[in-house]
C-alpha positions in Angstrom: 274.2 -193.6 -121.7 273.0 -191.8 -118.4 273.7 -188.4 -120.5 271.4 -189.6 -123.4 268.8 -190.4 -120.4 269.3 -187.2 -118.5 268.7 -185.5 -123.0 265.8 -187.6 -123.3 263.9 -187.0 -120.0 264.3 -183.1 -120.2 263.4 -183.0 -123.9 260.0 -185.3 -123.0 259.0 -182.6 -120.1 259.9 -179.9 -121.8 257.5 -181.2 -124.6 254.9 -182.2 -122.5 255.1 -179.0 -120.2 251.3 -177.3 -118.8 249.4 -180.5 -119.9 247.8 -181.8 -117.0 246.5 -185.4 -116.7 242.9 -184.9 -117.2 240.4 -182.1 -118.7 239.5 -179.4 -116.1 237.9 -176.5 -115.4 238.8 -173.4 -118.0 238.7 -169.9 -116.5 235.3 -169.1 -117.8 233.7 -171.5 -115.4 235.8 -170.4 -112.1 234.3 -166.8 -113.1 231.3 -168.1 -113.2 231.7 -169.3 -109.6 233.0 -166.4 -108.7 229.8 -164.4 -109.8 227.3 -166.7 -107.9 229.6 -166.5 -104.9 232.0 -164.1 -104.4 230.9 -161.7 -101.6 232.0 -158.7 -102.3 230.1 -158.8 -105.8 227.2 -159.9 -103.8 227.0 -157.0 -102.1 227.7 -154.6 -105.1 224.4 -156.5 -106.7 222.1 -156.2 -103.4 223.2 -152.2 -103.3 222.5 -151.5 -106.9 219.0 -153.1 -106.2 218.6 -151.0 -102.9 219.5 -148.1 -104.7 216.7 -148.8 -107.4 213.9 -149.3 -104.7 214.8 -145.7 -104.1 213.3 -144.5 -106.5 210.0 -145.2 -106.4 210.3 -144.4 -102.8 211.5 -140.7 -103.9 208.5 -140.5 -106.8 205.9 -141.9 -104.1 206.3 -138.2 -102.6 204.8 -136.6 -105.5 202.0 -139.1 -105.8 198.3 -138.7 -104.0 198.6 -140.0 -100.5 195.5 -141.7 -98.8 195.3 -141.2 -95.2 192.4 -142.9 -93.3 192.1 -141.9 -89.6 189.7 -142.8 -86.7 189.3 -142.0 -83.3 187.4 -143.1 -80.1 187.3 -141.8 -76.8 185.9 -141.4 -73.6 185.2 -137.7 -72.3 184.4 -136.6 -68.4 183.5 -132.9 -68.2 183.6 -130.8 -65.1 181.4 -127.6 -65.3 180.8 -127.0 -61.2 182.8 -123.8 -61.0 179.8 -122.6 -63.9 177.3 -120.3 -61.6 175.0 -120.2 -64.3 174.4 -124.2 -64.4 174.3 -124.2 -60.7 171.7 -120.9 -60.6 168.8 -123.0 -63.0 169.9 -126.6 -60.5 171.1 -128.1 -64.3 174.0 -130.7 -63.6 177.6 -129.7 -64.0 179.3 -132.7 -64.6 178.7 -135.8 -67.3 180.3 -137.9 -69.2 180.3 -138.4 -73.1 181.7 -140.7 -76.0 183.5 -138.7 -79.2 183.8 -140.6 -82.5 185.3 -139.8 -85.2 186.4 -141.2 -88.8 187.9 -139.4 -91.9 189.8 -139.9 -95.0 192.1 -137.5 -96.6 193.5 -137.2 -99.4 196.4 -135.1 -100.7 198.1 -134.6 -103.9 201.1 -132.6 -104.4 201.1 -129.4 -107.0 204.4 -127.8 -106.7 207.1 -129.3 -105.0 210.4 -128.7 -106.9 212.6 -129.8 -104.1 210.7 -133.4 -104.0 211.1 -133.4 -108.1 214.9 -133.0 -108.1 215.2 -135.7 -105.6 213.5 -138.2 -108.2 215.9 -137.4 -110.3 219.0 -137.9 -107.6 217.3 -141.3 -106.7 217.8 -142.2 -110.1 221.0 -141.0 -110.9 221.9 -142.8 -107.6 221.0 -146.0 -109.2 222.6 -145.6 -112.3 225.8 -145.3 -109.6 225.2 -148.0 -108.0 224.6 -150.1 -111.5 227.6 -148.6 -112.5 229.8 -149.8 -109.3 228.4 -153.4 -109.6 229.9 -153.5 -113.0 233.1 -152.3 -111.7 232.9 -155.0 -108.9 232.1 -157.8 -112.2 235.1 -156.2 -114.2 237.6 -156.4 -111.1 236.6 -159.8 -110.1 237.1 -160.8 -113.6 241.1 -159.7 -113.5 241.2 -161.1 -109.9 240.0 -164.5 -110.7 242.3 -164.8 -113.8 245.3 -163.2 -112.1 244.2 -166.1 -109.4 243.7 -168.8 -112.0 247.2 -168.3 -113.8 249.0 -168.0 -110.5 247.7 -171.2 -109.4 248.8 -172.2 -113.1 252.4 -171.2 -112.6 252.7 -173.0 -108.8 252.0 -175.8 -111.0 254.3 -175.3 -113.6 257.0 -174.7 -111.1 256.4 -178.2 -109.1 256.4 -179.7 -112.1 259.6 -178.0 -113.8 261.0 -178.8 -110.6 259.9 -182.5 -110.3 261.4 -182.8 -113.7 264.1 -181.2 -112.8 265.2 -182.9 -109.8 264.5 -186.0 -111.8 267.5 -185.2 -114.0 269.6 -184.0 -111.3 269.1 -187.6 -109.6 270.2 -189.3 -112.6 272.9 -186.7 -112.9 274.3 -187.5 -109.3 273.9 -191.5 -110.3 276.4 -190.6 -113.5 278.6 -188.6 -111.2 278.8 -192.1 -108.8 279.3 -194.5 -111.5 282.0 -192.1 -113.1 283.9 -191.7 -109.9 283.8 -195.3 -109.3 284.9 -195.9 -112.9 287.9 -193.5 -112.1 286.4 -191.2 -114.6 285.6 -188.6 -112.1 286.0 -186.8 -108.9 284.4 -186.9 -105.6 283.8 -183.0 -105.7 281.7 -183.9 -109.2 279.8 -186.5 -106.6 278.8 -184.1 -104.1 277.8 -181.5 -106.2 275.5 -183.6 -107.6 274.3 -184.7 -104.7 273.6 -181.0 -103.3 272.3 -179.9 -106.1 269.8 -182.7 -105.8 268.9 -182.2 -101.7 268.1 -178.5 -103.1 266.2 -179.6 -105.7 263.6 -182.0 -103.4 263.8 -178.6 -101.4 262.3 -176.3 -104.0 259.8 -179.1 -104.9 258.4 -178.8 -101.5 258.2 -175.1 -101.4 256.6 -174.9 -104.9 254.0 -177.6 -103.6 253.3 -175.2 -100.7 252.7 -172.4 -103.1 250.2 -174.3 -104.8 247.7 -175.0 -102.3 248.3 -171.4 -101.0 247.8 -170.2 -105.0 244.2 -172.6 -104.5 243.7 -171.0 -101.2 243.6 -167.6 -102.5 241.8 -168.8 -105.9 239.2 -170.5 -103.4 238.7 -167.1 -101.6 237.1 -165.3 -104.7 235.0 -168.3 -105.8 234.0 -169.2 -102.5 234.2 -173.1 -103.3 237.5 -175.3 -103.7 238.2 -174.9 -107.6 238.8 -178.5 -109.1 241.5 -179.6 -111.6 242.3 -176.5 -113.4 242.9 -176.4 -117.7 246.4 -175.2 -119.1 247.4 -172.8 -121.3 247.7 -174.5 -124.9 251.0 -174.6 -126.0 252.7 -172.1 -128.6 249.7 -169.4 -128.1 250.2 -166.0 -130.0 249.2 -163.2 -128.0 248.5 -160.3 -130.0 250.0 -156.9 -128.9 247.4 -154.4 -127.9 245.9 -151.8 -131.0 246.3 -148.7 -131.3 248.9 -146.3 -128.9 249.3 -145.5 -125.1 248.0 -142.0 -125.5 244.7 -143.7 -127.5 244.3 -145.9 -124.6 245.1 -143.1 -122.0 242.2 -140.6 -123.3 239.9 -143.8 -123.6 240.3 -144.3 -120.3 240.1 -140.4 -119.0 236.7 -140.7 -120.9 234.8 -144.9 -120.5 236.8 -145.8 -117.3 233.9 -146.8 -114.8 234.7 -144.7 -111.9 235.1 -141.9 -114.3 231.8 -142.3 -114.9 230.2 -142.5 -111.4 232.1 -139.5 -110.9 230.8 -137.9 -114.0 227.3 -138.6 -112.8 228.4 -137.8 -108.9 228.7 -133.9 -110.2 225.5 -134.2 -111.7 224.0 -135.1 -108.3 225.9 -132.5 -106.7 224.7 -129.8 -109.0 221.0 -131.5 -108.5 221.5 -131.2 -104.7 222.9 -127.7 -104.8 219.6 -126.7 -106.9 217.5 -128.8 -104.5 219.1 -126.8 -101.5 217.7 -123.7 -103.4 214.4 -124.7 -103.5 214.3 -124.0 -99.4 212.8 -120.7 -100.1 210.2 -121.7 -102.0 206.7 -122.2 -101.4 205.3 -125.8 -101.7 201.6 -126.0 -103.3 199.1 -129.3 -102.4 195.5 -129.9 -103.3 193.7 -131.9 -100.4 190.5 -133.2 -99.8 189.0 -134.8 -96.9 185.6 -136.0 -95.7 185.1 -136.5 -91.6 182.3 -137.5 -89.9 182.4 -137.5 -86.1 179.6 -138.3 -83.4 179.1 -137.5 -79.6 176.6 -139.4 -77.2 176.3 -139.2 -73.5 175.0 -136.5 -70.7 172.7 -137.6 -68.5 169.1 -138.8 -67.8 167.8 -135.8 -67.2 170.3 -133.9 -70.3 170.6 -136.5 -72.6 172.8 -135.4 -76.2 174.3 -137.0 -78.8 175.8 -134.6 -82.0 176.5 -136.4 -85.6 177.9 -134.2 -88.4 179.4 -135.2 -92.2 182.2 -132.7 -93.2 183.7 -132.7 -96.7 186.5 -130.0 -97.2 188.0 -129.9 -100.5 191.3 -126.8 -101.0 194.2 -126.2 -101.8 197.1 -125.4 -99.1 200.2 -123.0 -99.7 203.2 -123.5 -97.5 205.8 -121.1 -97.7 209.1 -121.1 -95.0 209.9 -117.1 -94.4 213.0 -117.4 -92.2 214.5 -121.3 -91.0 217.0 -119.8 -88.7 219.6 -119.4 -91.8 219.0 -123.0 -92.5 218.5 -122.8 -96.0 221.5 -120.7 -96.7 223.8 -123.0 -94.3 222.7 -125.9 -97.4 222.9 -123.9 -100.4 226.8 -122.9 -98.7 227.6 -127.3 -98.2 226.0 -127.8 -101.5 228.5 -125.7 -103.3 231.5 -127.3 -101.2 230.3 -130.7 -102.3 229.7 -130.2 -105.9 233.6 -128.5 -105.7 234.4 -131.9 -104.0 232.5 -134.2 -106.3 234.6 -132.0 -109.3 237.8 -132.6 -107.6 236.9 -136.4 -107.7 236.3 -136.4 -111.0 239.5 -134.9 -111.8 241.0 -137.3 -110.1 239.1 -140.3 -111.1 240.1 -139.2 -114.6 243.9 -138.9 -114.0 244.1 -142.5 -112.1 242.1 -144.2 -115.1 244.5 -142.5 -117.5 247.5 -143.7 -115.6 246.0 -147.2 -114.9 245.8 -147.6 -118.9 249.1 -146.2 -119.2 250.7 -148.8 -116.6 248.7 -151.6 -118.3 249.7 -151.0 -122.2 253.3 -150.6 -120.7 253.2 -153.5 -118.7 251.8 -155.6 -122.0 254.1 -154.3 -124.6 256.9 -155.1 -121.9 256.0 -158.5 -121.3 255.7 -159.5 -124.7 259.2 -158.2 -125.4 260.2 -160.4 -122.2 258.1 -163.3 -123.1 259.8 -163.4 -126.7 263.5 -162.7 -125.1 262.7 -166.0 -122.6 261.8 -168.1 -125.5 264.9 -167.2 -127.3 267.1 -167.6 -124.1 265.2 -171.3 -123.5 266.7 -172.4 -127.3 269.7 -170.6 -125.9 269.8 -172.4 -122.8 268.8 -176.0 -125.0 272.1 -174.9 -126.6 274.4 -174.6 -123.2 272.4 -177.8 -121.5 273.9 -179.5 -124.9 277.1 -178.3 -125.3 278.2 -178.9 -121.3 276.8 -182.5 -121.7 279.4 -182.8 -124.4 281.8 -181.1 -122.7 281.6 -183.3 -119.6 281.5 -186.1 -121.9 285.1 -185.1 -123.2 286.3 -184.1 -119.7 286.0 -180.4 -120.5 283.6 -179.6 -118.4 283.2 -180.8 -114.5 279.5 -181.9 -113.3 278.6 -178.8 -111.5 278.5 -176.8 -114.9 275.9 -179.2 -116.2 274.0 -179.2 -113.2 274.4 -175.1 -113.4 273.1 -175.3 -117.1 270.1 -177.7 -116.5 268.8 -174.7 -113.7 268.9 -172.4 -116.1 266.6 -174.0 -118.7 264.2 -175.0 -116.0 264.6 -171.5 -114.4 264.1 -170.3 -117.7 261.0 -172.0 -118.9 259.4 -171.4 -115.2 259.9 -167.4 -116.1 259.0 -167.5 -119.9 255.4 -169.2 -118.6 255.0 -167.1 -115.9 255.4 -164.1 -118.3 253.0 -165.1 -120.7 250.1 -165.4 -117.5 251.5 -161.8 -116.7 250.4 -160.5 -120.3 247.1 -162.1 -120.6 246.4 -160.4 -117.2 247.8 -157.4 -118.2 245.5 -157.4 -121.1 242.5 -157.8 -119.1 243.9 -154.9 -117.0 244.2 -152.5 -119.7 240.6 -153.3 -120.8 239.6 -152.6 -116.9 241.2 -149.4 -117.1 239.2 -148.1 -120.3 235.9 -149.6 -118.6 235.5 -152.5 -121.8 236.2 -155.2 -120.0 233.2 -158.3 -120.5 232.4 -161.6 -120.4 233.8 -161.8 -123.9 236.8 -161.1 -123.0 237.1 -163.9 -119.8 235.5 -166.1 -122.6 238.5 -165.5 -125.6 241.2 -166.0 -122.4 239.6 -169.3 -121.5 239.9 -170.3 -125.5 243.3 -170.3 -125.1 242.9 -173.1 -122.3 243.2 -176.6 -122.8 242.5 -179.8 -121.1 245.5 -182.4 -120.9 
């Protein structure tokens, strides 16, 4: 009777494994929270907006510049050493006030370095945008990994609690058999030891749940609520294409590679910009100036007012800069070499990430299939040990070992399934194609209890 009750408890647990008591948050919900609160993503977004602001700043140097100026000064003039004034008895000291108001407009006509700076600022904004996208993609993978870590930890708790319940029932059966003279004290002690061990494992698993939820909170900024579980019997398709196809695509479309490509373009522009240091700059200007003076003495008062309008073209040409231009040209050439080397490294890293993710998904799918088969085998092994225990051909420790193997295999299968799902996101992260639709599709595989 106790063995039948034990078998029923195991079957009930496995049938309802992974289903929470109430509806919870989906992966899409948690990812949306992370997008609103994650500090790393907010930092990348702010950096992108700052880069956008640098574009009009660079362009402003090519647009008209208008400057208004005004000056007011009180002047004291001493001409006591002027013999002519002394000879005719004229005053040699007087005070006067000067006033000046001007309006100056300039327009750049030929500034090749500033035009390159505008293109560089636009390229920098595109790089910052790709960095923002990359931060968003990486956050999606981190959230999915954290989400499934919580589910895996909760699965461990539920599985160990069910195992604990079954172990306690097995302990009661061993005690009953010992009292009836059909068992040994060894069976009782084995069952007691296993029950104590399982109780300790339950406590450790509960602690892992709290730690996993804390790690997820670090990504979302707020404590996560109850989470939806993965629907039972979910079919996970293998990635389309071969490993080399994914590696080649990652070497071209990975966001880090695209950033490195733009960095090479920026370095080339910087090299051209450095070369413009030996070229002239041409500006047109117009100025309106009104100046006046007033003061003097009663005998020799004086005052003056002048309005001057000036229009012209100004050319500036640096003939010698202390070898500064040559130094900048040499530095920009080395920076270009570094950017090209970084691009090669980014391509290699992206291709390797794609290969690693692809092989991880393939291996994980094979592992899931093998573990699902192992679960069926573990069921059969448990049934066989229970039958053997009833007829005296197996001892209690055999049943307990079969019971532990069944639950451990189920936990490994669930964890492998979670790892495959996260691995598929990592594969799309490697080739730069990960977006919100992938998160939504993965979230659709979850269901409330």
